[in-house]
C-alpha positions as CSV (number, residue, x, y, z in Angstrom):
1,M,207.3,-4.6,48.9
2,L,210.7,-5.8,50.0
3,A,213.9,-3.9,50.3
4,I,217.2,-5.8,50.8
5,R,220.8,-4.8,51.3
6,L,223.3,-6.9,49.3
7,P,227.0,-7.1,49.8
8,Q,228.7,-4.8,47.2
9,E,230.1,-7.7,45.2
10,I,226.7,-9.3,44.7
11,E,225.2,-5.9,43.9
12,N,227.9,-5.4,41.2
13,R,227.3,-8.8,39.7
14,L,223.6,-8.2,39.6
15,S,224.0,-4.8,38.0
16,V,226.4,-6.2,35.3
17,L,223.9,-9.1,34.6
18,A,221.0,-6.7,34.3
19,E,222.9,-4.3,32.0
20,K,224.1,-7.1,29.7
21,T,220.7,-8.7,29.4
22,G,218.5,-5.7,29.3
23,R,216.5,-6.9,32.3
24,T,216.1,-5.2,35.7
25,K,217.9,-6.1,38.9
26,T,214.4,-6.6,40.4
27,Y,213.6,-9.2,37.7
28,Y,216.7,-11.3,38.7
29,A,216.1,-10.9,42.4
30,R,212.5,-12.0,42.0
31,E,213.5,-15.0,39.9
32,A,216.2,-16.0,42.4
33,I,213.7,-15.8,45.3
34,L,211.0,-17.8,43.5
35,E,213.5,-20.5,42.5
36,Y,214.8,-20.7,46.1
37,L,211.3,-20.8,47.5
38,D,210.4,-23.7,45.2
39,D,213.4,-25.6,46.4
40,L,212.7,-24.9,50.0
41,E,209.0,-25.9,49.7
42,D,210.1,-29.2,48.0
43,F,212.6,-29.9,50.7
44,Y,210.2,-29.3,53.5
45,L,207.5,-31.4,51.8
46,A,210.0,-34.2,51.3
47,E,211.1,-33.9,55.0
48,Q,207.5,-34.1,56.2
49,R,206.8,-37.0,53.9
50,Y,209.8,-38.9,55.3
51,A,208.7,-38.2,58.9
52,D,205.3,-39.5,58.1
53,I,206.7,-42.7,56.6
54,Q,209.0,-43.1,59.7
55,A,206.0,-42.6,62.0
56,G,203.9,-45.2,60.0
57,K,201.4,-42.5,58.9
58,S,202.2,-43.0,55.3
59,E,203.4,-45.8,53.0
60,T,205.8,-45.9,50.1
61,V,205.1,-47.2,46.6
62,S,207.7,-49.1,44.7
63,F,209.1,-47.8,41.4
64,E,207.8,-50.9,39.6
65,D,204.3,-50.3,40.9
66,V,204.3,-46.7,39.7
67,M,205.6,-47.7,36.3
68,R,202.9,-50.4,36.0
69,D,200.1,-48.2,37.3
70,Y,200.9,-45.5,34.7
71,G,201.5,-47.9,31.8
72,L,205.2,-47.0,31.6
73,E,206.6,-50.5,31.7
74,D,209.0,-51.5,28.9
């Protein structure tokens, strides 16, 4: 379980949204956290991939090769 304190302005916005949509504030807080976690995980994965490429531990694949390998050429 997680308890957070929000600035009053954000709390008010969240309350209005919940009231207008019939969903709970918890629902919107959970959705926002999940979306943000997805973005952070993608960012850190990309950052690690870039570091691996820079260090020569990984190689890139051209867009043309991907298109050809998956039969997506025009």
